[in-house]
C-alpha positions as CSV (number, residue, x, y, z in Angstrom):
1,X,21.5,-6.8,-60.7
2,X,24.5,-8.2,-58.8
3,X,25.9,-11.8,-58.3
4,X,28.7,-13.2,-56.3
5,X,31.8,-14.2,-58.2
6,X,31.0,-17.8,-57.7
7,X,27.4,-17.3,-58.9
8,X,28.5,-15.3,-62.0
9,X,31.1,-18.0,-62.9
10,X,28.5,-20.7,-62.7
11,X,26.3,-18.8,-65.1
12,X,29.1,-18.0,-67.5
13,X,30.0,-21.7,-67.7
14,X,26.7,-22.4,-69.2
15,X,27.4,-20.0,-72.0
16,X,29.5,-20.7,-75.2
17,X,33.0,-19.4,-74.4
18,X,33.2,-17.4,-77.7
19,X,30.6,-15.0,-76.4
20,X,32.3,-14.3,-73.1
21,X,35.2,-11.7,-72.9
22,X,36.9,-11.8,-69.5
23,X,38.9,-8.9,-68.0
24,X,40.2,-8.0,-64.7
25,X,37.3,-5.7,-63.6
26,X,34.8,-6.3,-66.4
27,X,33.2,-9.2,-68.2
28,X,31.3,-8.8,-71.5
29,X,28.8,-11.3,-72.7
30,X,28.1,-10.8,-76.3
31,X,24.5,-11.3,-77.3
32,X,22.4,-10.9,-80.5
33,X,20.5,-7.9,-79.3
34,X,23.1,-6.1,-77.2
35,X,26.0,-7.0,-74.9
36,X,25.7,-7.5,-71.2
37,X,28.6,-5.9,-69.3
38,X,29.3,-7.1,-65.8
39,X,31.5,-4.8,-63.6
40,X,33.4,-5.7,-60.4
41,X,32.0,-3.9,-57.4
42,X,33.8,-5.1,-54.2
43,X,32.9,-8.9,-53.8
44,X,30.1,-8.8,-56.4
45,X,29.7,-8.5,-60.1
46,X,26.9,-6.1,-61.3
47,X,25.1,-5.4,-64.6
48,X,22.4,-3.1,-65.6
49,X,21.3,-5.3,-68.5
50,X,17.9,-6.2,-67.1
51,X,17.1,-2.4,-66.5
52,X,18.2,-1.7,-70.1
53,X,16.1,-4.5,-71.5
54,X,13.0,-3.3,-69.5
55,X,13.4,0.2,-70.6
56,X,13.7,-0.7,-74.2
57,X,10.6,-3.0,-74.0
58,X,8.5,-0.2,-72.4
59,X,9.7,2.3,-74.9
60,X,8.8,0.1,-77.9
61,X,5.2,-0.2,-76.5
62,X,4.7,3.5,-76.7
63,X,2.7,4.9,-79.6
64,X,4.9,6.7,-82.2
């Protein structure tokens, strides 16, 4: 999932500042379950957090 810089900043402004770690080419959003890492790719910021969440949910639904 990718967002423009403006869209990502709007989203980050909704979060408590203590869970957001800003870097030059990476932004980390600290969460209870796991961190979401946003990486700069050209004019956009991308994360694979939704894919990871989906993979974990489907794996939990499998029989042991």
